[in-house]
C-alpha positions in Angstrom: -133.1 -36.8 -8.1 -130.3 -36.3 -10.7 -129.3 -39.9 -10.3 -132.9 -41.1 -11.0 -133.1 -39.1 -14.2 -129.8 -40.3 -15.4 -130.8 -43.9 -14.7 -134.1 -43.5 -16.5 -132.3 -42.1 -19.5 -129.9 -45.0 -19.5 -132.7 -47.6 -19.2 -134.5 -46.0 -22.1 -131.3 -46.4 -24.2 -130.8 -42.7 -24.7 -127.5 -42.2 -22.9 -125.4 -45.3 -22.4 -122.4 -43.4 -20.9 -124.4 -41.8 -18.1 -124.0 -44.6 -15.6 -120.3 -44.9 -16.3 -119.8 -41.5 -14.8 -121.6 -42.5 -11.6 -119.5 -45.7 -11.1 -122.2 -48.1 -12.0 -122.0 -50.8 -14.8 -123.9 -49.8 -18.0 -127.4 -51.3 -18.3 -128.7 -52.8 -21.6 -131.9 -51.2 -22.6 -133.5 -54.3 -24.1 -133.1 -56.9 -21.3 -132.0 -55.0 -18.2 -128.7 -56.9 -18.0 -125.4 -55.2 -17.3 -122.4 -55.3 -19.5 -120.5 -57.3 -16.8 -123.0 -60.2 -17.4 -121.8 -60.4 -21.0 -118.1 -60.2 -20.0 -118.3 -63.0 -17.5 -119.6 -65.5 -20.1 -116.4 -65.6 -22.1 -113.4 -63.4 -21.1 -111.4 -64.2 -24.3 -114.2 -63.1 -26.6 -114.2 -59.6 -27.9 -117.1 -57.4 -26.8 -119.8 -57.1 -29.4 -122.1 -54.2 -29.9 -125.8 -54.7 -28.8 -128.2 -55.5 -31.7 -129.7 -52.6 -33.5 -133.3 -51.9 -32.7 -135.8 -53.1 -35.4 -137.3 -50.5 -37.7 -141.0 -49.6 -36.8 -143.5 -51.4 -39.0 -145.7 -49.3 -41.3 -149.2 -48.8 -40.0 -151.7 -51.2 -41.5 -154.1 -49.9 -44.2 -151.9 -46.9 -45.2 -150.3 -46.8 -48.6 -148.3 -44.1 -50.4 -149.3 -40.4 -50.3 -151.7 -40.7 -53.3 -155.3 -39.6 -53.0 -158.0 -42.0 -54.1 -158.9 -41.7 -57.7 -162.0 -39.6 -58.4 -164.4 -40.4 -61.3 -163.4 -38.4 -64.4 -165.4 -35.8 -66.2 -167.7 -36.9 -69.0 -166.1 -35.6 -72.2 -169.5 -35.0 -73.9 -170.6 -32.8 -71.0 -167.6 -30.5 -71.7 -168.2 -30.6 -75.4 -171.9 -29.9 -75.0 -171.3 -27.0 -72.7 -168.9 -25.4 -75.3 -171.1 -26.2 -78.2 -174.1 -24.5 -76.6 -172.3 -21.1 -77.1 -171.4 -21.8 -80.7 -174.1 -24.0 -82.2 -177.0 -24.1 -79.8 -178.8 -27.1 -81.4 -175.6 -29.2 -81.3 -175.0 -28.1 -77.7 -178.6 -29.3 -76.7 -178.2 -32.7 -78.4 -174.7 -33.4 -77.0 -175.6 -32.2 -73.5 -178.7 -34.4 -73.5 -176.5 -37.4 -74.5 -174.0 -36.5 -71.8 -176.7 -36.4 -69.1 -177.8 -39.8 -70.1 -174.3 -41.2 -69.9 -173.6 -39.6 -66.6 -176.7 -41.2 -65.1 -175.5 -44.6 -66.2 -171.8 -44.4 -65.5 -171.7 -42.1 -62.5 -169.0 -39.8 -64.1 -168.5 -36.2 -63.1 -169.8 -33.4 -65.2 -173.6 -33.4 -64.4 -173.5 -29.6 -63.8 -171.7 -29.0 -67.1 -174.1 -31.1 -69.1 -177.1 -29.5 -67.4 -175.8 -25.9 -68.0 -175.0 -26.9 -71.6 -178.6 -28.0 -72.1 -180.0 -24.9 -70.4 -177.8 -22.4 -72.2 -178.3 -24.2 -75.6 -182.1 -23.8 -75.1 -181.8 -20.2 -74.1 -179.5 -19.3 -77.0 -181.8 -21.2 -79.4 -184.8 -19.3 -78.2 -182.9 -16.0 -78.5 -181.7 -16.7 -82.0 -185.2 -17.6 -83.1 -186.5 -14.3 -81.6 -183.7 -12.3 -83.2 -184.4 -14.1 -86.6 -188.2 -13.2 -86.3 -187.4 -9.6 -85.5 -184.9 -9.4 -88.3 -187.4 -10.8 -90.9 -190.1 -8.5 -89.6 -187.8 -5.4 -89.9 -186.7 -6.5 -93.4 -190.3 -6.9 -94.5 -191.2 -3.5 -93.0 -188.4 -1.8 -95.0 -189.4 -3.5 -98.2 -193.1 -2.4 -97.8 -192.2 1.2 -97.0 -190.6 1.7 -100.4 -187.4 3.1 -99.0 -184.2 1.7 -100.3 -180.8 2.0 -98.7 
């Protein structure tokens, strides 16, 4: 059993010295020929090393470790989202333009543009309500005759 394992290892090219200890000639892993076959061809020639195994080929279809490029974010979607907090009318306009561009180009940022549009409308409505309440309160103070 031990002899079989040693012979299998030698045939696989893992341990070329294993058969020498058993008194058998070494076996070449590539063709199954013994070293004595090479020596009998030309006794005056110096023994040469067996050829090195070829490097494994790279699998087909695989390239470097880079991920595929994703579509980039639409810049106007980002700007529209930010503007909706600062100047709501500008945020609404820029977000609407960004949504149009995203539909045509397929870029990322649809959610940003949509939320920029929604928040711009909400903040515009809130600012109009606050303005109406402020003017109503100012008019009530003027009519009451009380000055501060």
